[in-house]
N, CA and C of each residue as an Amber inpcrd file, in Angstrom:
protein
   654
 -14.3630000 -53.8440000 111.5710000 -14.6890000 -54.5420000 110.3300000
 -15.7510000 -55.6070000 110.6050000 -16.8070000 -55.6090000 109.7930000
 -17.9200000 -56.5190000 110.0250000 -17.6080000 -57.9050000 109.4810000
 -18.1980000 -58.9250000 110.1220000 -18.0590000 -60.2950000 109.6510000
 -19.3360000 -60.7840000 108.9860000 -20.2330000 -59.8440000 108.6380000
 -21.5070000 -60.1970000 108.0210000 -21.9710000 -59.0660000 107.1150000
 -22.9420000 -59.3860000 106.2550000 -23.5340000 -58.3610000 105.4020000
 -25.0120000 -58.6850000 105.2160000 -25.8040000 -57.6910000 104.8380000
 -27.2380000 -57.8700000 104.6400000 -27.6100000 -57.5420000 103.2000000
 -28.6890000 -58.1700000 102.7330000 -29.1620000 -57.8920000 101.3810000
 -30.6320000 -58.2800000 101.2610000 -31.2770000 -57.7440000 100.2390000
 -32.6880000 -58.0320000  99.9770000 -32.7950000 -59.2640000  99.0930000
 -33.6810000 -60.1900000  99.4560000 -33.9120000 -61.4070000  98.6890000
 -35.3510000 -61.3970000  98.1870000 -35.5200000 -61.2700000  96.8740000
 -36.8680000 -61.1610000  96.3270000 -37.4920000 -59.8390000  96.7100000
 -38.8040000 -59.8400000  96.9260000 -39.5160000 -58.6070000  97.2080000
 -39.7060000 -58.3330000  98.6960000 -39.7090000 -59.3840000  99.5170000
 -40.0450000 -59.1410000 100.9280000 -39.1570000 -59.8850000 101.9190000
 -38.0430000 -60.4470000 101.4650000 -37.1560000 -61.1780000 102.3690000
 -35.8440000 -60.4400000 102.5340000 -35.4010000 -60.3770000 103.7720000
 -34.1610000 -59.7170000 104.1220000 -33.2120000 -60.7590000 104.6960000
 -31.9630000 -60.7530000 104.2490000 -30.9960000 -61.7620000 104.6730000
 -29.8080000 -61.1050000 105.3500000 -29.4240000 -61.6440000 106.5060000
 -28.1220000 -61.3420000 107.0820000 -27.2720000 -62.5920000 106.9270000
 -26.1410000 -62.4610000 106.2430000 -25.2900000 -63.6040000 105.9350000
 -23.8900000 -63.3760000 106.4780000 -23.3480000 -64.3900000 107.1340000
 -21.9720000 -64.3200000 107.5990000 -21.0170000 -64.4430000 106.4190000
 -19.8390000 -63.9060000 106.5800000 -18.8400000 -63.9520000 105.5270000
 -17.9560000 -65.1880000 105.6420000 -18.4300000 -66.1990000 106.3830000
 -17.7280000 -67.4740000 106.5150000 -18.7410000 -68.5980000 106.3560000
 -18.2800000 -69.7650000 105.8920000 -19.1760000 -70.9130000 105.7260000
 -19.3350000 -71.7090000 107.0150000 -18.3190000 -71.6530000 107.8750000
 -18.3590000 -72.3960000 109.1360000 -18.2850000 -71.4150000 110.2970000
 -19.4140000 -71.0180000 110.8510000 -19.4250000 -70.0310000 111.9400000
 -18.7120000 -70.5450000 113.1890000 -18.0980000 -69.6380000 113.9160000
 -17.5220000 -69.9710000 115.2100000 -18.6490000 -70.1290000 116.2240000
 -18.3140000 -70.6410000 117.4040000 -19.3160000 -70.8000000 118.4540000
 -19.9320000 -69.4470000 118.8140000 -19.0880000 -68.4200000 118.8900000
 -19.5870000 -67.0770000 119.2080000 -20.5320000 -66.5740000 118.1320000
 -20.1750000 -66.7790000 116.8740000 -21.0330000 -66.3280000 115.7730000
 -22.3600000 -67.0810000 115.7680000 -22.3190000 -68.3880000 116.0820000
 -23.5550000 -69.1550000 116.1400000 -24.4830000 -68.5950000 117.2190000
 -23.9370000 -68.3180000 118.3830000 -24.7650000 -67.7790000 119.4570000
 -25.3300000 -66.4120000 119.0790000 -24.5480000 -65.6260000 118.3620000
 -25.0460000 -64.3270000 117.9160000 -26.1870000 -64.4970000 116.9120000
 -26.0870000 -65.5130000 116.0400000 -27.1840000 -65.7780000 115.0970000
 -28.4540000 -66.1680000 115.8520000 -28.3120000 -67.0250000 116.8670000
 -29.4790000 -67.4210000 117.6620000 -30.0860000 -66.1990000 118.3610000
 -29.2290000 -65.3450000 118.8980000 -29.7020000 -64.1380000 119.5770000
 -30.3810000 -63.1930000 118.5940000 -29.8330000 -63.0940000 117.3790000
 -30.4470000 -62.2400000 116.3560000 -31.8410000 -62.7420000 116.0060000
 -31.9910000 -64.0610000 115.8710000 -33.3220000 -64.6300000 115.5940000
 -34.3100000 -64.2410000 116.6780000 -33.8690000 -64.3130000 117.9340000
 -34.7400000 -63.9460000 119.0550000 -35.1430000 -62.4790000 118.9720000
 -34.1770000 -61.6220000 118.6480000 -34.4630000 -60.1880000 118.5580000
 -35.4390000 -59.8890000 117.4290000 -35.2680000 -60.5550000 116.2870000
 -36.1540000 -60.3160000 115.1470000 -37.5620000 -60.8490000 115.4030000
 -37.6440000 -61.9880000 116.1130000 -38.9570000 -62.5480000 116.4280000
 -39.7380000 -61.6520000 117.3760000 -39.0290000 -60.8760000 118.1770000
 -39.6860000 -59.9630000 119.1120000 -40.2570000 -58.7300000 118.4090000
 -39.8890000 -58.5530000 117.1480000 -40.4000000 -57.4170000 116.3790000
 -41.6300000 -57.8430000 115.5960000 -42.6030000 -56.9410000 115.4510000
 -43.7900000 -57.2520000 114.6430000 -43.5810000 -56.8810000 113.1810000
 -42.3310000 -56.6110000 112.8180000 -42.0230000 -56.2220000 111.4370000
 -41.8800000 -57.4200000 110.5120000 -41.8590000 -58.6540000 111.0850000
 -41.5920000 -59.8350000 110.2730000 -42.6630000 -60.8910000 110.4840000
 -42.9880000 -61.5960000 109.3990000 -43.9970000 -62.6510000 109.4830000
 -43.3570000 -64.0270000 109.6530000 -42.0460000 -64.1360000 109.3820000
 -41.3520000 -65.4040000 109.5770000 -39.8480000 -65.1460000 109.6350000
 -39.1760000 -65.9310000 110.4680000 -37.7240000 -65.8580000 110.5910000
 -37.1760000 -67.2490000 110.3040000 -36.2570000 -67.3560000 109.3340000
 -35.7270000 -68.6540000 108.9200000 -34.2090000 -68.6650000 109.1050000
 -33.7070000 -69.3000000 110.1720000 -32.2620000 -69.3710000 110.3730000
 -31.6440000 -70.5030000 109.5680000 -30.4130000 -70.3320000 109.1380000
 -29.6210000 -71.3720000 108.4920000 -28.2780000 -71.4330000 109.1980000
 -27.3540000 -72.2330000 108.6690000 -26.0870000 -72.4360000 109.3570000
 -25.2850000 -71.1550000 109.4820000 -25.2990000 -70.3160000 108.4430000
 -24.4890000 -69.0990000 108.4790000 -25.2780000 -67.8710000 108.0310000
 -26.6060000 -67.9270000 108.1710000 -27.4290000 -66.7810000 107.7690000
 -28.7720000 -66.8180000 108.4820000 -29.4680000 -65.6920000 108.4160000
 -30.8430000 -65.5820000 108.9050000 -31.6490000 -64.8490000 107.8410000
 -32.7790000 -65.4220000 107.4480000 -33.6740000 -64.7780000 106.4850000
 -34.9410000 -64.3460000 107.2020000 -35.2750000 -63.0650000 107.0750000
 -36.4520000 -62.5050000 107.7370000 -37.4370000 -62.0110000 106.6740000
 -38.6750000 -62.4830000 106.7480000 -39.7030000 -62.1010000 105.7800000
 -40.5000000 -60.9280000 106.3450000 -40.4070000 -59.7990000 105.6770000
 -40.9870000 -58.5580000 106.1750000 -42.4920000 -58.5020000 105.9670000
 -43.1890000 -58.0110000 106.9690000 -44.6280000 -57.8040000 106.8500000
 -44.9210000 -56.6500000 105.9010000 -44.0550000 -55.6370000 105.9070000
 -44.2050000 -54.4780000 105.0280000 -42.9230000 -54.3130000 104.2110000
 -42.8910000 -54.8180000 102.9680000 -41.6700000 -54.7710000 102.1640000
 -41.1170000 -53.3690000 101.9290000 -41.9650000 -52.3520000 102.0570000
 -41.4840000 -50.9830000 101.8220000 -40.5100000 -50.5260000 102.9040000
 -40.3910000 -51.3040000 103.9980000 -39.4760000 -50.9460000 105.0840000
 -38.0650000 -51.4810000 104.8700000 -37.8100000 -52.0390000 103.6770000
 -36.5580000 -52.7670000 103.5010000 -35.3240000 -51.8890000 103.6770000
 -35.3750000 -50.6150000 103.2750000 -34.1910000 -49.7690000 103.4000000
 -33.8100000 -49.5620000 104.8650000 -34.8290000 -49.3890000 105.7050000
 -34.5630000 -49.2350000 107.1310000 -33.9640000 -50.5120000 107.7020000
 -34.5580000 -51.6820000 107.3560000 -34.1250000 -52.9280000 107.9550000
 -32.8000000 -53.4210000 107.4090000 -32.4480000 -53.0490000 106.1890000
 -31.1270000 -53.4140000 105.6710000 -30.0180000 -52.8780000 106.5740000
 -30.2170000 -51.6710000 107.0760000 -29.2310000 -51.0720000 107.9780000
 -29.4370000 -51.5320000 109.4220000 -30.7100000 -51.6190000 109.8250000
 -30.9820000 -51.9140000 111.2380000 -30.6070000 -53.3460000 111.6000000
 -30.7330000 -54.2840000 110.6650000 -30.3780000 -55.6680000 110.9820000
 -28.8820000 -55.7910000 111.2330000 -28.0930000 -54.9470000 110.5530000
 -26.6520000 -54.9270000 110.8040000 -26.3550000 -54.3350000 112.1800000
 -27.1230000 -53.3200000 112.5470000 -26.9640000 -52.7390000 113.8790000
 -27.2950000 -53.7660000 114.9530000 -28.3880000 -54.5170000 114.7390000
 -28.7580000 -55.5680000 115.6800000 -27.6670000 -56.6260000 115.7730000
 -27.0830000 -56.9560000 114.6370000 -26.0320000 -57.9700000 114.6200000
 -24.8500000 -57.5500000 115.5060000 -24.4600000 -56.3090000 115.4000000
 -23.3160000 -55.8470000 116.1780000 -23.6570000 -55.6740000 117.6570000
 -24.9670000 -55.6150000 117.9670000 -25.3900000 -55.4850000 119.3620000
 -25.7770000 -56.8220000 119.9780000 -25.6890000 -57.9000000 119.1980000
 -26.1910000 -59.1900000 119.6540000 -25.5000000 -59.7110000 120.9040000
 -24.2720000 -59.2830000 121.1420000 -23.5720000 -59.7350000 122.3340000
 -24.3120000 -59.3410000 123.6110000 -25.1360000 -58.2870000 123.5030000
 -25.8630000 -57.8000000 124.6730000 -27.2180000 -58.4810000 124.8430000
 -27.6380000 -59.2730000 123.8410000 -28.9380000 -59.9240000 123.9140000
 -28.8290000 -61.1980000 124.7540000 -29.8140000 -61.4370000 125.5750000
 -29.8540000 -62.6710000 126.3590000 -30.4030000 -63.7890000 125.4790000
 -29.6960000 -64.9090000 125.4520000 -30.1710000 -66.0630000 124.7010000
 -30.3080000 -67.2360000 125.6540000 -31.5260000 -67.7030000 125.8490000
 -31.8130000 -68.7710000 126.8000000 -32.1710000 -70.0330000 126.0260000
 -31.2190000 -70.9590000 125.9240000 -31.4420000 -72.1850000 125.1620000
 -32.2160000 -73.2050000 125.9880000 -33.1760000 -73.8760000 125.3630000
 -33.8880000 -74.9760000 125.9990000 -33.0440000 -76.2480000 125.8850000
 -33.2070000 -77.1360000 126.8530000 -32.5310000 -78.4340000 126.8110000
 -33.5690000 -79.5350000 126.7010000 -33.3800000 -80.4360000 125.7490000
 -34.3030000 -81.5450000 125.5060000 -33.5990000 -82.8720000 125.7970000
 -34.2370000 -83.7280000 126.5650000 -33.7290000 -85.0680000 126.8390000
 -34.4430000 -86.0430000 125.8950000 -33.6650000 -86.7430000 125.0680000
 -34.2430000 -87.6440000 124.0730000 -33.9160000 -89.0830000 124.4470000
 -34.9110000 -89.8010000 124.9580000 -34.7300000 -91.2100000 125.3060000
 -34.7210000 -92.0380000 124.0240000 -33.7090000 -92.8730000 123.8850000
 -33.4610000 -93.5700000 122.6180000 -33.2000000 -95.0500000 122.8480000
 -33.8040000 -95.8840000 122.0180000 -33.4710000 -97.3100000 121.9840000
 -32.4140000 -97.4940000 120.8990000 -31.2500000 -97.9670000 121.2890000
 -30.1350000 -98.1420000 120.3550000 -30.0410000 -99.5930000 119.8840000
 -29.6100000 -99.7660000 118.6360000 -29.3000000-101.0830000 118.1120000
 -30.5080000-101.8960000 117.6960000 -30.2300000-103.1260000 117.2380000
 -31.2900000-104.0290000 116.8060000 -32.0770000-103.4790000 115.6370000
 -33.3650000-103.7430000 115.6230000 -34.2090000-103.2680000 114.5290000
 -34.3570000-101.7510000 114.5360000 -34.0980000-101.1340000 115.6910000
 -34.2470000 -99.6870000 115.8080000 -32.9980000 -98.9350000 115.3320000
 -31.8570000 -99.5920000 115.4120000 -30.5990000 -98.9840000 114.9730000
 -29.8200000 -99.9360000 114.0900000 -30.2850000-100.1830000 112.8720000
 -29.6880000-101.2220000 112.0230000 -28.2490000-100.9460000 111.5930000
 -27.7680000 -99.7130000 111.7460000 -26.3990000 -99.4010000 111.3320000
 -25.4140000 -99.3620000 112.4960000 -25.8770000 -99.6270000 113.7040000
 -24.9960000 -99.5230000 114.8630000 -23.7910000-100.4460000 114.7500000
 -24.0220000-101.6850000 114.3410000 -22.9300000-102.6480000 114.2230000
 -21.9130000-102.2080000 113.1780000 -22.3900000-101.7220000 112.0530000
 -21.4890000-101.2900000 110.9820000 -20.6910000-100.0520000 111.3990000
 -21.3510000 -99.1240000 112.0930000 -20.6530000 -97.9330000 112.5860000
 -19.5580000 -98.3450000 113.5630000 -19.8740000 -99.2770000 114.4580000
 -18.8870000 -99.7430000 115.4240000 -17.6860000-100.3590000 114.7140000
 -17.9510000-101.1440000 113.6880000 -16.8610000-101.7900000 112.9460000
 -15.9860000-100.7530000 112.2390000 -16.6290000 -99.7810000 111.5810000
 -15.8600000 -98.7540000 110.8700000 -15.0510000 -97.8820000 111.8350000
 -15.5870000 -97.6480000 113.0190000 -14.9140000 -96.7890000 113.9980000
 -13.9390000 -97.5730000 114.8850000 -13.8880000 -98.8990000 114.6770000
 -13.0300000 -99.7640000 115.4920000 -13.3930000 -99.6500000 116.9740000
 -14.6970000 -99.7010000 117.2360000 -15.2320000 -99.6110000 118.5880000
 -16.2420000-100.7280000 118.8010000 -16.6250000-100.9680000 120.0520000
 -17.7480000-101.8630000 120.3200000 -19.0460000-101.0740000 120.1590000
 -20.1470000-101.7880000 120.0310000 -21.4370000-101.1110000 119.9170000
 -21.7280000-100.2970000 121.1750000 -21.3720000-100.8460000 122.3190000
 -21.5830000-100.1430000 123.5810000 -20.7870000 -98.8310000 123.6000000
 -19.5640000 -98.8610000 123.1000000 -18.7300000 -97.6530000 123.0730000
 -19.3230000 -96.5970000 122.1430000 -19.8830000 -97.0280000 121.0250000
 -20.5280000 -96.0780000 120.1100000 -21.6830000 -95.3810000 120.8050000
 -22.5160000 -96.1620000 121.5020000 -23.6600000 -95.5840000 122.2140000
 -23.1800000 -94.6340000 123.3070000 -22.1640000 -95.0420000 124.0440000
 -21.6530000 -94.1970000 125.1190000 -21.1090000 -92.8810000 124.5740000
 -20.3870000 -92.9420000 123.4660000 -19.8570000 -91.7190000 122.8650000
 -20.9850000 -90.8220000 122.3670000 -21.9890000 -91.4260000 121.7290000
 -23.0950000 -90.6410000 121.1920000 -23.8780000 -89.9600000 122.3130000
 -24.0220000 -90.6400000 123.4540000 -24.7900000 -90.0890000 124.5680000
 -23.9710000 -89.1440000 125.4450000 -22.6490000 -89.2090000 125.3300000
 -21.8080000 -88.3720000 126.1860000 -21.8180000 -86.9120000 125.7600000
 -22.1790000 -86.6730000 124.5130000 -22.1320000 -85.3170000 123.9610000
 -23.4460000 -84.5770000 124.2170000 -23.3560000 -83.2970000 124.5480000
 -24.5300000 -82.4240000 124.5350000 -24.5080000 -81.6710000 123.2140000
 -25.5370000 -81.8910000 122.3990000 -25.5780000 -81.3230000 121.0550000
 -26.3170000 -79.9990000 121.0490000 -26.0360000 -79.1970000 120.0400000
 -26.7610000 -77.9450000 119.8480000 -27.4200000 -77.9470000 118.4770000
 -28.6610000 -77.4850000 118.4320000 -29.3540000 -77.3620000 117.1480000
 -28.7100000 -76.2270000 116.3620000 -28.0170000 -76.5790000 115.2900000
 -27.3530000 -75.5550000 114.4880000 -28.3470000 -74.8600000 113.5520000
 -29.2250000 -75.6540000 112.9420000 -30.2740000 -75.0980000 112.0850000
 -31.2390000 -76.2170000 111.7390000 -32.3950000 -75.8630000 111.1570000
 -33.3910000 -76.8420000 110.7300000 -33.5050000 -76.8180000 109.2150000
 -33.7690000 -77.9910000 108.6240000 -33.9030000 -78.0600000 107.1800000
 -34.2070000 -79.4750000 106.7280000 -34.1740000 -79.7000000 105.4230000
 -34.4360000 -80.9950000 104.7860000 -35.8960000 -81.3930000 104.9130000
 -36.3770000 -81.5550000 106.1440000 -37.7830000 -81.8480000 106.4250000
 -38.2580000 -80.9240000 107.5340000 -39.5540000 -80.6370000 107.6180000
 -40.0610000 -79.8570000 108.7460000 -39.7100000 -80.5340000 110.0710000
 -39.0200000 -79.8070000 110.9410000 -38.6410000 -80.3530000 112.2300000
 -37.3340000 -81.1120000 112.2500000 -36.6530000 -81.2260000 111.1060000
 -35.3800000 -81.9440000 111.0360000 -34.2660000 -81.0040000 111.4900000
 -33.6650000 -81.3130000 112.6360000 -32.6410000 -80.4500000 113.2180000
 -31.2550000 -81.0450000 113.0070000 -30.3350000 -80.2100000 112.5620000
 -28.9370000 -80.6100000 112.4060000 -28.2280000 -80.3330000 113.7280000
 -27.7260000 -81.4010000 114.3540000 -27.1830000 -81.3260000 115.7040000
 -25.6690000 -81.4650000 115.6930000 -24.9860000 -80.4690000 116.1960000
 -23.5270000 -80.5310000 116.2690000 -23.0730000 -80.4010000 117.7130000
 -21.9200000 -80.9450000 118.0100000 -21.0450000 -81.5680000 117.0550000
 -20.7870000 -83.0000000 117.4970000 -20.8140000 -83.9220000 116.5450000
 -20.6060000 -85.3320000 116.8170000 -19.1570000 -85.5830000 117.2260000
 -18.9240000 -86.4500000 118.2350000 -17.5430000 -86.7850000 118.6070000
 -16.7460000 -87.2580000 117.3910000 -15.4930000 -86.8900000 117.3410000
 -14.6650000 -87.1830000 116.1680000 -14.5660000 -88.6820000 115.8870000
 -14.6370000 -89.5170000 116.9430000 -14.5200000 -90.9680000 116.7480000
 -15.6790000 -91.5430000 115.9380000 -16.8030000 -90.8310000 115.9010000
 -18.0040000 -91.3380000 115.2100000 -18.2590000 -90.6570000 113.8750000
 -17.3780000 -89.7840000 113.4680000 -17.6200000 -89.0320000 112.2300000
 -17.3130000 -89.8850000 111.0070000 -18.3760000 -90.2170000 110.2700000
 -18.2930000 -91.0420000 109.0690000 -19.0360000 -90.3510000 107.9310000
 -18.6280000 -90.5870000 106.6860000 -19.3880000 -90.0260000 105.5610000
 -20.7720000 -90.6540000 105.4830000 -21.6550000 -90.0170000 104.7820000
 -22.9970000 -90.5610000 104.6070000 -22.9310000 -91.9000000 103.8830000
 -23.9930000 -92.6800000 104.0010000 -24.0400000 -93.9870000 103.3610000
 -23.9300000 -93.8440000 101.8440000 -23.2440000 -94.7650000 101.2150000
 -23.0730000 -94.7240000  99.7500000 -24.4190000 -94.8330000  99.0430000
 -25.2790000 -95.7130000  99.5630000 -26.6190000 -95.9030000  98.9850000
 -27.6660000 -95.5220000 100.0300000 -28.3710000 -94.4250000  99.8450000
 -29.3980000 -94.0140000 100.8240000 -30.5470000 -95.0210000 100.8980000
 -31.1900000 -95.0690000 102.0460000 -32.4010000 -95.8850000 102.1830000
 -33.5770000 -95.1620000 101.5350000 -34.4900000 -95.9480000 100.9780000
 -35.6960000 -95.3500000 100.4120000 -36.6520000 -94.8980000 101.5070000
 -36.6200000 -95.6050000 102.6470000 -37.5090000 -95.2440000 103.7430000
 -36.7630000 -95.3650000 105.0710000 -36.6800000 -94.2590000 105.7820000
 -36.1290000 -94.2420000 107.1390000 -37.2970000 -94.0350000 108.0960000
 -37.4530000 -94.8880000 109.1140000 -38.6060000 -94.7580000 110.0200000
 -38.6000000 -93.4470000 110.8030000 -39.7750000 -92.9720000 111.0890000
 -39.9490000 -91.7900000 111.9380000 -39.2800000 -92.0170000 113.2920000
 -38.5760000 -91.0000000 113.7740000 -37.9280000 -91.0760000 115.0770000
 -36.5440000 -91.6820000 115.0570000 -36.0380000 -92.0370000 113.8640000
 -34.7040000 -92.6410000 113.7880000 -33.6300000 -91.6400000 114.1970000
 -32.7410000 -92.0830000 115.0810000 -31.6080000 -91.2770000 115.5300000
 -30.4170000 -91.6490000 114.6550000 -29.8190000 -90.6540000 114.0160000
 -28.8330000 -90.9450000 112.9800000 -27.6130000 -90.0490000 113.0980000
 -26.5260000 -90.4670000 112.4250000 -25.3060000 -89.6710000 112.3670000
 -24.7720000 -89.6460000 110.9420000 -24.0530000 -88.5770000 110.6070000
 -23.3620000 -88.4560000 109.3190000 -22.3850000 -87.2910000 109.4140000
 -21.1740000 -87.5270000 108.9480000 -20.1310000 -86.5040000 108.9860000
 -19.9440000 -86.0250000 110.4360000 -20.0790000 -84.7260000 110.7060000
 -19.8610000 -84.2540000 112.0820000 -21.1710000 -83.9130000 112.7860000
 -22.2890000 -84.4960000 112.3110000 -23.6070000 -84.1480000 112.8380000
 -24.3910000 -85.3730000 113.2740000 -25.3600000 -85.1300000 114.1450000
 -26.3740000 -86.1210000 114.4820000 -27.7270000 -85.5130000 114.1380000
 -28.7700000 -86.3400000 114.0910000 -30.1000000 -85.8430000 113.7420000
 -31.1440000 -86.8800000 114.1260000 -32.3970000 -86.4550000 114.1160000
 -33.5370000 -87.3440000 114.3250000 -34.5080000 -87.1060000 113.1690000
 -34.9260000 -88.1670000 112.5100000 -35.8840000 -88.0230000 111.4150000
 -37.2800000 -87.7710000 111.9990000 -37.8740000 -86.5970000 111.7160000
 -39.1700000 -86.2730000 112.3130000 -40.3280000 -87.0670000 111.7150000
 -40.1380000 -87.5500000 110.4910000 -41.1510000 -88.3580000 109.8150000
 -40.4590000 -89.3770000 108.9210000 -41.2120000 -90.3620000 108.4900000
 -40.6530000 -91.3570000 107.5690000 -40.2600000 -90.6800000 106.2610000
 -39.0590000 -90.9750000 105.7930000 -38.5790000 -90.3410000 104.5670000
 -37.3680000 -91.0940000 104.0570000 -36.9420000 -90.8350000 102.8200000
 -35.6530000 -91.3510000 102.3730000 -34.5350000 -90.7020000 103.1860000
 -33.3800000 -91.3700000 103.2470000 -32.2770000 -90.7800000 103.9990000
 -30.9940000 -91.5830000 103.8690000 -29.8750000 -90.8930000 103.9310000
 -28.5820000 -91.5370000 103.7560000 -27.7000000 -91.4980000 104.9840000
 -28.2730000 -91.2140000 106.1660000 -27.4820000 -91.1690000 107.3950000
 -27.4410000 -92.5590000 108.0340000 -26.4800000 -92.7780000 108.9180000
 -26.3370000 -94.0440000 109.6310000 -27.2970000 -94.0690000 110.8210000
 -28.1180000 -95.1150000 110.9010000 -29.1570000 -95.1910000 111.9340000
 -28.6350000 -95.9420000 113.1530000 -28.5670000 -95.2360000 114.2840000
 -28.0780000 -95.8260000 115.5310000 -29.1940000 -96.3070000 116.4380000
 -30.3630000 -95.6680000 116.3620000 -31.4490000 -96.0130000 117.2680000
 -32.7280000 -95.3140000 116.8660000 -33.6860000 -95.2990000 117.8020000
 -34.9780000 -94.6650000 117.5070000 -35.5830000 -94.1270000 118.8000000
 -36.3120000 -93.0190000 118.6640000 -36.9970000 -92.4210000 119.8110000
 -38.4770000 -92.2680000 119.4890000 -39.2550000 -91.9450000 120.5050000
 -40.7100000 -91.8200000 120.3420000 -41.1800000 -90.3760000 120.4130000
 -40.2680000 -89.4300000 120.4110000 -40.6390000 -88.0240000 120.5380000
 -41.2420000 -87.4980000 119.2340000 -42.2720000 -86.6630000 119.3580000
 -42.8490000 -85.9850000 118.1970000 -42.0860000 -84.6900000 117.9630000
 -41.4110000 -84.6020000 116.8200000 -40.5590000 -83.4490000 116.5410000
 -41.2720000 -82.3510000 115.7700000 -42.3470000 -82.7080000 115.0750000
 -43.0600000 -81.6870000 114.2930000 -44.5520000 -81.9810000 114.3060000
 -45.3210000 -80.9440000 114.6780000 -46.7780000 -81.0430000 114.6620000
 -47.3140000 -79.7000000 114.1690000 -47.9010000 -79.6520000 112.9660000
 -48.3440000 -78.3670000 112.4020000 -49.4300000 -77.6770000 113.2080000
 -50.0690000 -78.3900000 114.1480000 -51.1210000 -77.7730000 114.9560000
 -50.5610000 -77.1060000 116.2100000 -49.2760000 -77.3360000 116.4810000
 -48.6530000 -76.7340000 117.6620000 -48.0410000 -75.3810000 117.3260000
 -47.8420000 -74.5650000 118.3420000 -47.1910000 -73.2680000 118.1690000
 -46.0660000 -73.1300000 119.2100000 -44.8000000 -73.2380000 118.7620000
 -44.3610000 -73.4520000 117.3880000 -44.5370000 -74.9140000 116.9690000
 -44.5810000 -75.1910000 115.6650000 -44.8050000 -76.5660000 115.2050000
 -43.6210000 -77.4990000 115.4310000 -42.3940000 -76.9580000 115.4800000
 -41.1970000 -77.7820000 115.6800000 -40.8420000 -77.8500000 117.1600000
 -40.5010000 -79.0540000 117.6190000 -40.0880000 -79.2210000 119.0140000
 -38.7740000 -78.4960000 119.2710000 -37.8570000 -78.5650000 118.2980000
 -36.5450000 -77.9490000 118.4470000 -36.4960000 -76.5890000 117.7580000
 -35.6750000 -75.7150000 118.3170000 -35.4080000 -74.4100000 117.7120000
 -33.8980000 -74.2320000 117.6420000 -33.4030000 -73.4370000 116.7040000
 -31.9610000 -73.1920000 116.6330000 -31.4120000 -72.6940000 117.9690000
 -30.2990000 -73.3050000 118.3770000 -29.6970000 -72.9540000 119.6500000
 -30.0660000 -73.8790000 120.7910000 -31.1600000 -74.6460000 120.6490000
 -31.5550000 -75.5890000 121.6950000 -30.4620000 -76.6290000 121.9020000
 -30.4200000 -77.1920000 123.1070000 -29.4560000 -78.2380000 123.4310000
 -30.1750000 -79.5890000 123.5270000 -29.5060000 -80.6370000 123.0170000
 -30.0970000 -81.9730000 122.9360000 -29.1850000 -82.9610000 123.6520000
 -29.7910000 -83.7710000 124.5230000 -29.0500000 -84.8100000 125.2260000
 -29.7410000 -86.1450000 125.0010000 -29.0220000 -87.1430000 124.4460000
 -29.5650000 -88.4690000 124.2140000 -29.3220000 -89.3450000 125.4370000
 -30.3700000 -90.1040000 125.8140000 -30.2930000 -91.0200000 126.9470000
 -30.7410000 -92.3990000 126.4700000 -29.9120000 -93.4460000 126.6470000
 -30.3000000 -94.7780000 126.1780000 -31.3500000 -95.4170000 127.0750000
 -32.3510000 -96.0370000 126.4640000 -33.3440000 -96.7990000 127.2180000
 -32.8120000 -98.2040000 127.4690000 -33.2900000 -98.8550000 128.5110000
 -32.7750000-100.1610000 128.9100000 -33.0620000-101.2490000 127.8670000
 -34.0790000-101.0260000 127.0320000 -34.4240000-102.0530000 126.0480000
 -33.3240000-102.2230000 125.0090000 -32.5030000-101.1890000 124.8310000
 -31.4450000-101.2740000 123.8370000 -30.0950000-101.4780000 124.4820000
 -29.0630000-101.1660000 123.7350000 -27.6980000-101.2650000 124.2380000
 -27.3780000-100.0090000 125.0230000 -26.8530000-100.1440000 126.2330000
 -26.5290000 -98.9680000 127.0370000 -25.3130000 -99.2460000 127.9040000
C-alpha cells in the first residue's frame, strides 16, 4: 500500500504528495532523494520541494501520462537512491541588538540566556523545505525546551541574517522583511544570490549547525 499519490497541477506541473501532513524521518529522506532523482532528469525545468510534497515542472507537458506513473515508481525505489546532505556551519552573534528576543525567550522557557544559546547550538538541524522568501529555509527540529508560538505582533522589519525560532522550527531571514519569529541572533552568511547557481545556499535535506561567536553570549 502506497503512502503517496501523484497528480497533474495545471498544464505542466506534476505533484507527488504524501498522504500525511507530518512526514516521518524516513519519508523526508525519501522526498530529498526523489528531488535528487528528478533533478538528474532533463524532463523537468524546475523541482520545488515542500514539507510533504514535491512539484516538478515538465519541459514537455505531453509526457505527463508517463511521468504520473513513473514518479510513483521512483518514489517506491527511493530507498535505493544515495542522498548526500551538505553540512553548513553558521557562525552567529547571539543576544543584544542582534538577538532582541533572547531575553524574553529565556524568561518564557524558564532558562538563562546562556542556556537558550547552548540548547539552540546543540542541535543539528535539517532543511525541511524552503518557502516564504527566496532562500528562507525551515529548519527542524528545535529542542522542545525552546518551542514557543510565534510572536503575537510581528515586526514590520526583521534584519537580514536574523537567526530566529518559532514553534518547532528555527530559520534565518535571507533578506530584510516582516516577520513574527523570535530573534535570537544574527549571522553574516548570504543565503540567496540570484546570480549564483544554485541561487540558494541551502537545499532541502542539508544539515545546519549554529556556532556562537565570541562577541555574543556563548
